[in-house]
Structures are given as structure tokens and as C-alpha cells.
C-alpha atoms as an extended CHARMM CRD file, in Angstrom:
* protein
*
       214  EXT
         1         1  MET       CA            128.5570000000      212.8050000000      103.4580000000  PROA      1               0.0000000000
         2         2  LEU       CA            125.4190000000      213.0090000000      101.3660000000  PROA      2               0.0000000000
         3         3  PHE       CA            125.9140000000      211.2530000000       98.0440000000  PROA      3               0.0000000000
         4         4  LEU       CA            124.6180000000      214.3040000000       96.1680000000  PROA      4               0.0000000000
         5         5  ASP       CA            127.4590000000      216.2930000000       97.7490000000  PROA      5               0.0000000000
         6         6  PHE       CA            130.0340000000      213.5690000000       97.1110000000  PROA      6               0.0000000000
         7         7  VAL       CA            129.3820000000      213.4330000000       93.3650000000  PROA      7               0.0000000000
         8         8  LYS       CA            130.1560000000      217.1490000000       93.0920000000  PROA      8               0.0000000000
         9         9  TYR       CA            133.7890000000      216.2740000000       93.8900000000  PROA      9               0.0000000000
        10        10  ILE       CA            134.0710000000      213.5670000000       91.2020000000  PROA      10              0.0000000000
        11        11  PRO       CA            135.5480000000      215.8470000000       88.4790000000  PROA      11              0.0000000000
        12        12  LYS       CA            138.3220000000      216.8920000000       90.8660000000  PROA      12              0.0000000000
        13        13  ILE       CA            138.9290000000      213.3150000000       92.0230000000  PROA      13              0.0000000000
        14        14  GLU       CA            139.3300000000      212.2710000000       88.3760000000  PROA      14              0.0000000000
        15        15  LYS       CA            142.1490000000      214.7970000000       87.9970000000  PROA      15              0.0000000000
        16        16  GLU       CA            143.7830000000      214.2460000000       91.3940000000  PROA      16              0.0000000000
        17        17  LYS       CA            147.3730000000      212.9980000000       91.3000000000  PROA      17              0.0000000000
        18        18  LEU       CA            147.7950000000      209.5530000000       92.8150000000  PROA      18              0.0000000000
        19        19  LEU       CA            150.3140000000      209.0370000000       95.6130000000  PROA      19              0.0000000000
        20        20  ALA       CA            150.9400000000      205.3850000000       94.7570000000  PROA      20              0.0000000000
        21        21  ALA       CA            153.7300000000      203.8740000000       96.8800000000  PROA      21              0.0000000000
        22        22  ASP       CA            153.6620000000      206.7380000000       99.3900000000  PROA      22              0.0000000000
        23        23  ALA       CA            149.9880000000      206.1200000000      100.1370000000  PROA      23              0.0000000000
        24        24  HSD       CA            150.3780000000      202.3310000000      100.0580000000  PROA      24              0.0000000000
        25        25  ALA       CA            153.2330000000      202.4920000000      102.5700000000  PROA      25              0.0000000000
        26        26  LYS       CA            150.9900000000      204.0990000000      105.2030000000  PROA      26              0.0000000000
        27        27  MET       CA            148.9880000000      200.8700000000      105.4660000000  PROA      27              0.0000000000
        28        28  ALA       CA            151.7000000000      198.3370000000      104.6410000000  PROA      28              0.0000000000
        29        29  PRO       CA            153.5050000000      196.2240000000      107.2430000000  PROA      29              0.0000000000
        30        30  LEU       CA            157.1780000000      197.2160000000      107.4610000000  PROA      30              0.0000000000
        31        31  GLU       CA            158.1760000000      193.6870000000      106.5090000000  PROA      31              0.0000000000
        32        32  ARG       CA            156.0930000000      193.9090000000      103.3440000000  PROA      32              0.0000000000
        33        33  ILE       CA            157.6740000000      197.2090000000      102.3240000000  PROA      33              0.0000000000
        34        34  SER       CA            161.1210000000      195.6550000000      102.7000000000  PROA      34              0.0000000000
        35        35  PHE       CA            160.0390000000      192.5510000000      100.8010000000  PROA      35              0.0000000000
        36        36  LEU       CA            158.6640000000      194.5340000000       97.8710000000  PROA      36              0.0000000000
        37        37  LYS       CA            161.7360000000      196.7620000000       97.6890000000  PROA      37              0.0000000000
        38        38  GLU       CA            163.9520000000      193.7160000000       97.4440000000  PROA      38              0.0000000000
        39        39  THR       CA            161.7560000000      191.8300000000       94.9660000000  PROA      39              0.0000000000
        40        40  ASN       CA            161.3370000000      192.4720000000       91.2430000000  PROA      40              0.0000000000
        41        41  TYR       CA            157.8160000000      191.1310000000       90.7480000000  PROA      41              0.0000000000
        42        42  GLU       CA            158.0840000000      191.4620000000       86.9540000000  PROA      42              0.0000000000
        43        43  ASP       CA            160.5230000000      188.5560000000       87.0180000000  PROA      43              0.0000000000
        44        44  LYS       CA            157.7790000000      186.4420000000       88.5760000000  PROA      44              0.0000000000
        45        45  LYS       CA            155.4130000000      187.0480000000       85.6230000000  PROA      45              0.0000000000
        46        46  PRO       CA            152.4250000000      187.8340000000       87.8540000000  PROA      46              0.0000000000
        47        47  ARG       CA            148.8730000000      187.1000000000       86.7990000000  PROA      47              0.0000000000
        48        48  LYS       CA            146.6520000000      190.1300000000       86.2900000000  PROA      48              0.0000000000
        49        49  ALA       CA            143.5000000000      190.9630000000       88.2140000000  PROA      49              0.0000000000
        50        50  ALA       CA            141.2620000000      193.9730000000       88.7940000000  PROA      50              0.0000000000
        51        51  VAL       CA            138.9670000000      195.1510000000       91.5840000000  PROA      51              0.0000000000
        52        52  LEU       CA            136.2740000000      197.8030000000       91.8950000000  PROA      52              0.0000000000
        53        53  MET       CA            136.1850000000      200.3890000000       94.6940000000  PROA      53              0.0000000000
        54        54  LEU       CA            132.4930000000      201.2330000000       94.3950000000  PROA      54              0.0000000000
        55        55  PHE       CA            130.8060000000      204.2420000000       96.0030000000  PROA      55              0.0000000000
        56        56  TYR       CA            127.0140000000      204.4820000000       96.0420000000  PROA      56              0.0000000000
        57        57  PRO       CA            124.1500000000      206.0500000000       98.0230000000  PROA      57              0.0000000000
        58        58  LYS       CA            122.4510000000      204.2640000000      100.9110000000  PROA      58              0.0000000000
        59        59  ASN       CA            119.7480000000      206.2490000000      102.7040000000  PROA      59              0.0000000000
        60        60  LYS       CA            121.1680000000      209.2130000000      100.7400000000  PROA      60              0.0000000000
        61        61  GLU       CA            124.5910000000      208.8340000000      102.4410000000  PROA      61              0.0000000000
        62        62  THR       CA            127.7570000000      207.8060000000      100.5740000000  PROA      62              0.0000000000
        63        63  HSD       CA            128.9880000000      204.2480000000      101.1660000000  PROA      63              0.0000000000
        64        64  LEU       CA            131.8830000000      202.0930000000       99.9230000000  PROA      64              0.0000000000
        65        65  ALA       CA            131.3440000000      198.3930000000       99.1570000000  PROA      65              0.0000000000
        66        66  LEU       CA            133.6830000000      195.6620000000      100.3880000000  PROA      66              0.0000000000
        67        67  ILE       CA            133.1900000000      191.9110000000      100.5710000000  PROA      67              0.0000000000
        68        68  VAL       CA            133.9410000000      189.1750000000      103.0780000000  PROA      68              0.0000000000
        69        69  ARG       CA            135.2270000000      186.2290000000      101.0820000000  PROA      69              0.0000000000
        70        70  ASN       CA            134.0300000000      182.7380000000      101.9000000000  PROA      70              0.0000000000
        71        71  THR       CA            136.2720000000      180.0730000000      103.3710000000  PROA      71              0.0000000000
        72        72  TYR       CA            137.8700000000      178.0870000000      100.5520000000  PROA      72              0.0000000000
        73        73  PRO       CA            141.2560000000      176.6010000000       99.6360000000  PROA      73              0.0000000000
        74        74  GLY       CA            143.4520000000      179.5450000000       98.7220000000  PROA      74              0.0000000000
        75        75  VAL       CA            145.4960000000      182.4060000000      100.1140000000  PROA      75              0.0000000000
        76        76  HSD       CA            142.5980000000      184.8980000000      100.1270000000  PROA      76              0.0000000000
        77        77  SER       CA            140.1270000000      182.6780000000      101.9710000000  PROA      77              0.0000000000
        78        78  SER       CA            137.9590000000      184.5650000000      104.5210000000  PROA      78              0.0000000000
        79        79  GLN       CA            139.7000000000      187.8810000000      103.8040000000  PROA      79              0.0000000000
        80        80  ILE       CA            138.0740000000      191.2690000000      103.3250000000  PROA      80              0.0000000000
        81        81  GLY       CA            138.5150000000      192.8280000000       99.9040000000  PROA      81              0.0000000000
        82        82  PHE       CA            136.9110000000      194.6440000000       97.0220000000  PROA      82              0.0000000000
        83        83  PRO       CA            134.7970000000      192.8350000000       94.4420000000  PROA      83              0.0000000000
        84        84  GLY       CA            137.0690000000      191.6580000000       91.6590000000  PROA      84              0.0000000000
        85        85  GLY       CA            139.1700000000      188.8690000000       90.2990000000  PROA      85              0.0000000000
        86        86  LYS       CA            141.4620000000      187.6080000000       87.5760000000  PROA      86              0.0000000000
        87        87  VAL       CA            141.4320000000      188.7090000000       83.9650000000  PROA      87              0.0000000000
        88        88  GLU       CA            139.5600000000      186.4540000000       81.5350000000  PROA      88              0.0000000000
        89        89  LEU       CA            140.1790000000      186.1900000000       77.7930000000  PROA      89              0.0000000000
        90        90  GLU       CA            136.8730000000      187.8850000000       76.9380000000  PROA      90              0.0000000000
        91        91  ASP       CA            137.7190000000      191.0320000000       78.9320000000  PROA      91              0.0000000000
        92        92  LYS       CA            138.6360000000      193.8750000000       76.5830000000  PROA      92              0.0000000000
        93        93  ASP       CA            140.5260000000      195.7090000000       79.3540000000  PROA      93              0.0000000000
        94        94  LEU       CA            141.1130000000      195.7020000000       83.1020000000  PROA      94              0.0000000000
        95        95  SER       CA            138.1540000000      197.9650000000       83.8810000000  PROA      95              0.0000000000
        96        96  GLU       CA            135.8940000000      195.4190000000       82.1990000000  PROA      96              0.0000000000
        97        97  THR       CA            137.4360000000      192.7340000000       84.4060000000  PROA      97              0.0000000000
        98        98  ALA       CA            136.5290000000      194.7500000000       87.5010000000  PROA      98              0.0000000000
        99        99  LEU       CA            132.9680000000      195.3270000000       86.2840000000  PROA      99              0.0000000000
       100       100  ARG       CA            132.4070000000      191.7170000000       85.2240000000  PROA      100             0.0000000000
       101       101  GLU       CA            133.7270000000      190.3300000000       88.5030000000  PROA      101             0.0000000000
       102       102  THR       CA            131.6220000000      192.7950000000       90.5090000000  PROA      102             0.0000000000
       103       103  HSD       CA            128.5430000000      191.6130000000       88.6280000000  PROA      103             0.0000000000
       104       104  GLU       CA            129.4310000000      187.9720000000       89.2490000000  PROA      104             0.0000000000
       105       105  GLU       CA            130.3280000000      188.3850000000       92.9280000000  PROA      105             0.0000000000
       106       106  VAL       CA            127.7350000000      190.8450000000       94.2300000000  PROA      106             0.0000000000
       107       107  GLY       CA            125.1240000000      191.0560000000       91.4860000000  PROA      107             0.0000000000
       108       108  ILE       CA            125.5390000000      194.6860000000       90.3630000000  PROA      108             0.0000000000
       109       109  HSD       CA            125.2550000000      195.0140000000       86.5830000000  PROA      109             0.0000000000
       110       110  PRO       CA            127.9010000000      197.1140000000       84.8040000000  PROA      110             0.0000000000
       111       111  ASN       CA            125.2200000000      199.4120000000       83.3690000000  PROA      111             0.0000000000
       112       112  LYS       CA            124.5880000000      200.6630000000       86.9110000000  PROA      112             0.0000000000
       113       113  ILE       CA            128.2370000000      201.6490000000       87.4160000000  PROA      113             0.0000000000
       114       114  GLU       CA            130.3410000000      204.5260000000       86.1170000000  PROA      114             0.0000000000
       115       115  VAL       CA            134.0880000000      203.8700000000       86.2180000000  PROA      115             0.0000000000
       116       116  ILE       CA            135.7820000000      207.0770000000       87.3930000000  PROA      116             0.0000000000
       117       117  LYS       CA            139.4940000000      206.3140000000       87.1840000000  PROA      117             0.0000000000
       118       118  PRO       CA            142.1880000000      203.6660000000       87.6490000000  PROA      118             0.0000000000
       119       119  PHE       CA            144.3300000000      203.7090000000       90.7730000000  PROA      119             0.0000000000
       120       120  SER       CA            147.8800000000      202.4190000000       91.2090000000  PROA      120             0.0000000000
       121       121  THR       CA            148.5230000000      198.7240000000       90.6810000000  PROA      121             0.0000000000
       122       122  ILE       CA            149.6660000000      196.6540000000       93.6290000000  PROA      122             0.0000000000
       123       123  TYR       CA            151.5570000000      193.3680000000       93.6720000000  PROA      123             0.0000000000
       124       124  ILE       CA            150.3400000000      190.6090000000       96.0040000000  PROA      124             0.0000000000
       125       125  PRO       CA            153.2160000000      188.1960000000       96.7310000000  PROA      125             0.0000000000
       126       126  PRO       CA            151.3270000000      185.1910000000       98.2010000000  PROA      126             0.0000000000
       127       127  SER       CA            149.1230000000      184.7580000000       95.1330000000  PROA      127             0.0000000000
       128       128  ASN       CA            151.4970000000      186.3330000000       92.5730000000  PROA      128             0.0000000000
       129       129  TYR       CA            148.8240000000      188.7040000000       91.2890000000  PROA      129             0.0000000000
       130       130  LEU       CA            149.2630000000      192.2310000000       90.0010000000  PROA      130             0.0000000000
       131       131  VAL       CA            145.9910000000      193.9400000000       90.8880000000  PROA      131             0.0000000000
       132       132  SER       CA            144.5630000000      197.0300000000       89.2070000000  PROA      132             0.0000000000
       133       133  PRO       CA            142.0070000000      198.8980000000       91.3520000000  PROA      133             0.0000000000
       134       134  PHE       CA            139.3580000000      201.1160000000       89.7680000000  PROA      134             0.0000000000
       135       135  MET       CA            137.1650000000      203.6860000000       91.4810000000  PROA      135             0.0000000000
       136       136  GLY       CA            133.5340000000      203.5540000000       90.4030000000  PROA      136             0.0000000000
       137       137  ILE       CA            130.2280000000      205.0880000000       91.4270000000  PROA      137             0.0000000000
       138       138  SER       CA            126.5940000000      204.1180000000       91.1360000000  PROA      138             0.0000000000
       139       139  HSD       CA            124.0210000000      206.8790000000       91.3060000000  PROA      139             0.0000000000
       140       140  GLN       CA            121.2870000000      204.6180000000       92.6430000000  PROA      140             0.0000000000
       141       141  GLU       CA            120.7240000000      202.6420000000       95.8240000000  PROA      141             0.0000000000
       142       142  LEU       CA            121.9160000000      199.0800000000       95.3080000000  PROA      142             0.0000000000
       143       143  GLN       CA            120.5630000000      195.6700000000       96.2080000000  PROA      143             0.0000000000
       144       144  PHE       CA            123.5640000000      193.3860000000       96.5170000000  PROA      144             0.0000000000
       145       145  VAL       CA            123.0940000000      189.7140000000       95.6460000000  PROA      145             0.0000000000
       146       146  PRO       CA            126.2830000000      187.9440000000       96.7850000000  PROA      146             0.0000000000
       147       147  ASP       CA            127.4780000000      184.8090000000       95.0270000000  PROA      147             0.0000000000
       148       148  LEU       CA            127.4470000000      182.6060000000       98.1100000000  PROA      148             0.0000000000
       149       149  ASP       CA            130.0960000000      180.2980000000       96.6490000000  PROA      149             0.0000000000
       150       150  GLU       CA            132.5980000000      183.1580000000       96.8610000000  PROA      150             0.0000000000
       151       151  VAL       CA            131.1560000000      185.9100000000       99.0460000000  PROA      151             0.0000000000
       152       152  LYS       CA            130.0070000000      185.4890000000      102.6310000000  PROA      152             0.0000000000
       153       153  ARG       CA            128.5890000000      189.0200000000      102.9180000000  PROA      153             0.0000000000
       154       154  VAL       CA            128.8560000000      192.5600000000      101.5710000000  PROA      154             0.0000000000
       155       155  LEU       CA            130.1750000000      195.2380000000      103.9220000000  PROA      155             0.0000000000
       156       156  GLU       CA            128.5950000000      198.6490000000      103.3580000000  PROA      156             0.0000000000
       157       157  PHE       CA            131.2050000000      201.0360000000      104.7480000000  PROA      157             0.0000000000
       158       158  PRO       CA            129.9560000000      204.5870000000      105.4660000000  PROA      158             0.0000000000
       159       159  PHE       CA            132.0600000000      207.2880000000      103.8250000000  PROA      159             0.0000000000
       160       160  SER       CA            132.2470000000      209.1980000000      107.1160000000  PROA      160             0.0000000000
       161       161  ALA       CA            133.9840000000      206.2030000000      108.7390000000  PROA      161             0.0000000000
       162       162  PHE       CA            136.2230000000      205.6290000000      105.7200000000  PROA      162             0.0000000000
       163       163  ILE       CA            137.8080000000      209.0990000000      105.9170000000  PROA      163             0.0000000000
       164       164  ASP       CA            137.9350000000      209.1280000000      109.7430000000  PROA      164             0.0000000000
       165       165  ASP       CA            141.4750000000      208.4070000000      110.9580000000  PROA      165             0.0000000000
       166       166  LYS       CA            139.9940000000      206.7800000000      114.0720000000  PROA      166             0.0000000000
       167       167  THR       CA            138.9630000000      203.8640000000      111.8590000000  PROA      167             0.0000000000
       168       168  ILE       CA            142.6460000000      202.9640000000      111.4440000000  PROA      168             0.0000000000
       169       169  THR       CA            144.2720000000      200.7360000000      114.0430000000  PROA      169             0.0000000000
       170       170  LYS       CA            147.1180000000      198.2390000000      114.4460000000  PROA      170             0.0000000000
       171       171  VAL       CA            146.6780000000      194.5050000000      114.9160000000  PROA      171             0.0000000000
       172       172  LYS       CA            148.9730000000      191.5040000000      115.2760000000  PROA      172             0.0000000000
       173       173  MET       CA            148.8860000000      189.1120000000      112.3170000000  PROA      173             0.0000000000
       174       174  THR       CA            150.7380000000      186.1260000000      110.9290000000  PROA      174             0.0000000000
       175       175  THR       CA            151.4250000000      186.6120000000      107.2430000000  PROA      175             0.0000000000
       176       176  SER       CA            153.0710000000      184.7170000000      104.4110000000  PROA      176             0.0000000000
       177       177  TYR       CA            156.3940000000      186.4120000000      105.1870000000  PROA      177             0.0000000000
       178       178  ALA       CA            156.3830000000      187.0090000000      108.9570000000  PROA      178             0.0000000000
       179       179  THR       CA            154.9080000000      185.6680000000      112.1890000000  PROA      179             0.0000000000
       180       180  ASP       CA            153.0980000000      187.6710000000      114.8640000000  PROA      180             0.0000000000
       181       181  ILE       CA            153.8120000000      191.1030000000      113.4050000000  PROA      181             0.0000000000
       182       182  GLU       CA            151.9700000000      194.3650000000      113.9990000000  PROA      182             0.0000000000
       183       183  VAL       CA            150.2000000000      195.6610000000      110.8990000000  PROA      183             0.0000000000
       184       184  PRO       CA            148.1070000000      198.7750000000      110.2080000000  PROA      184             0.0000000000
       185       185  ALA       CA            144.4680000000      198.0690000000      109.3780000000  PROA      185             0.0000000000
       186       186  PHE       CA            141.0630000000      199.6100000000      108.8050000000  PROA      186             0.0000000000
       187       187  MET       CA            138.2700000000      198.4580000000      111.1060000000  PROA      187             0.0000000000
       188       188  VAL       CA            135.1080000000      197.9250000000      109.0560000000  PROA      188             0.0000000000
       189       189  ASP       CA            132.0600000000      196.7470000000      110.9790000000  PROA      189             0.0000000000
       190       190  LYS       CA            134.2870000000      194.7890000000      113.4040000000  PROA      190             0.0000000000
       191       191  TYR       CA            136.2280000000      193.2580000000      110.4970000000  PROA      191             0.0000000000
       192       192  VAL       CA            139.9750000000      193.8260000000      110.1720000000  PROA      192             0.0000000000
       193       193  VAL       CA            140.9930000000      195.0350000000      106.6990000000  PROA      193             0.0000000000
       194       194  TRP       CA            144.7420000000      194.8500000000      106.1740000000  PROA      194             0.0000000000
       195       195  GLY       CA            147.3460000000      194.0670000000      103.5310000000  PROA      195             0.0000000000
       196       196  ALA       CA            146.7270000000      194.8670000000       99.8640000000  PROA      196             0.0000000000
       197       197  THR       CA            143.1160000000      195.9790000000      100.3660000000  PROA      197             0.0000000000
       198       198  ALA       CA            144.1060000000      198.3950000000      103.1320000000  PROA      198             0.0000000000
       199       199  MET       CA            146.8950000000      199.7400000000      100.9170000000  PROA      199             0.0000000000
       200       200  MET       CA            144.4180000000      200.3570000000       98.0750000000  PROA      200             0.0000000000
       201       201  MET       CA            142.0380000000      202.0240000000      100.5190000000  PROA      201             0.0000000000
       202       202  SER       CA            144.8640000000      204.2460000000      101.7160000000  PROA      202             0.0000000000
       203       203  GLU       CA            145.5410000000      205.6170000000       98.2360000000  PROA      203             0.0000000000
       204       204  LEU       CA            141.8230000000      206.0650000000       97.6010000000  PROA      204             0.0000000000
       205       205  LYS       CA            141.3830000000      207.8890000000      100.9020000000  PROA      205             0.0000000000
       206       206  GLU       CA            144.4030000000      210.1410000000      100.3280000000  PROA      206             0.0000000000
       207       207  ALA       CA            143.1400000000      211.2000000000       96.8980000000  PROA      207             0.0000000000
       208       208  ILE       CA            139.6510000000      212.0050000000       98.1700000000  PROA      208             0.0000000000
       209       209  VAL       CA            140.7840000000      213.7740000000      101.3460000000  PROA      209             0.0000000000
       210       210  ASN       CA            143.1810000000      215.9510000000       99.3350000000  PROA      210             0.0000000000
       211       211  VAL       CA            140.2900000000      216.9860000000       97.0870000000  PROA      211             0.0000000000
       212       212  LEU       CA            138.0380000000      217.7110000000      100.0570000000  PROA      212             0.0000000000
       213       213  LYS       CA            140.7350000000      219.9340000000      101.5460000000  PROA      213             0.0000000000
       214       214  SER       CA            141.4160000000      221.8510000000       98.3360000000  PROA      214             0.0000000000
């Protein structure tokens, strides 16, 4: 979709009701759904984090930015995700966390980004984080400058592929709570996107597709 056409839908996307758990469940492993139903994460006093789901034009077409994280000690090593990270004391709110981390990780200054709306929080058991995703847009073509200590590369995911159901598949994974299980995933430039990021993408996709259909 041309970015000029996409931005025409932004006012409706801002008002669109979020499907939260229903949308998350479409891309969640069955074992994870059971785990979350049985677990009260508030008792675990999770740390807070925020990520940015950033749409922008590339060759006039709408794209969504994801990152491939570098290999490092930690549960999210080498995974695909959105730019973002943990809340710092200087952050006035969670949207500022998402913008600051995006600047640090991929070099896009907050003044180039318009935050559209928050999406539903999601709890990540292995790292004990409660993550707040935000949808944002940039009206200009972007030159990403990854922080090579954290980010291996930026994935520029075409909007047409994002909303295409053929992009969704199932793969076998070993997770923190199960071995060799089949999980739903998005395929992004030969990368497998699963777990919390796929669940966030599911809610984002559902909201946008519902607006496009209305």
C-alpha cells in the first residue's frame, strides 16, 4: 500500500477497538496460553518495557520496522523484535521509553516519529517483563543506523506482506516452557518471528485489517 494511502486510515486506526488477548491468542503457542492463564504475573512484580511498531514510507510504499537482535547473554539474544527496551528513570512515560530506545537502537530521532496509539500490554515470562507496544509513523523515508552492540540488522517489512495471511506459518521451537512444540509465526525476510513479537503483530494487524474492511 502506498504510504500516502495508508496515512488516510490513521484517524480510524486511532479509534479502533483493540482485541487484546483474542488477537494475541492467534499467534501464541497453546502452551503459552495455558501458562499465562494459570499465572498471575502481577505477583511476580514484572519490570516494565516499551517497544515501537513503526510504519514509514520506503520507495513510497508502507513498511514496518523490526530488528534482529545481536547474540548476547540473555533470553532475547538473536531474536526478532521491535525496537524498544526497559524503562529508565528519566522517561516521563512509556511512549517516551519506546521513542528513546528506538533512537538508541536504530538511530531514528523522536522528532521524526508521531506516536499514534498504545496497544495492549503483554507479559513475557522468561524475562519477567511487562511490555507496552506503541504504534508510530514517520512521514519521511528513514536511514536506519543500528547500534551494532545490540542490533544485527533492521528488517524492513512491506505492509503488503504484513497483512497477507500467507506470511503466517507454523514452526517447531524449543521454548522456556516446552520442548519441540509447534508455534505460529510470521515469516519476515526468511526470519521466523514468533512469541511476544508475533502476538503484538497479530493485534496490530487485526486492528488495521478491520479498519481497511470498514
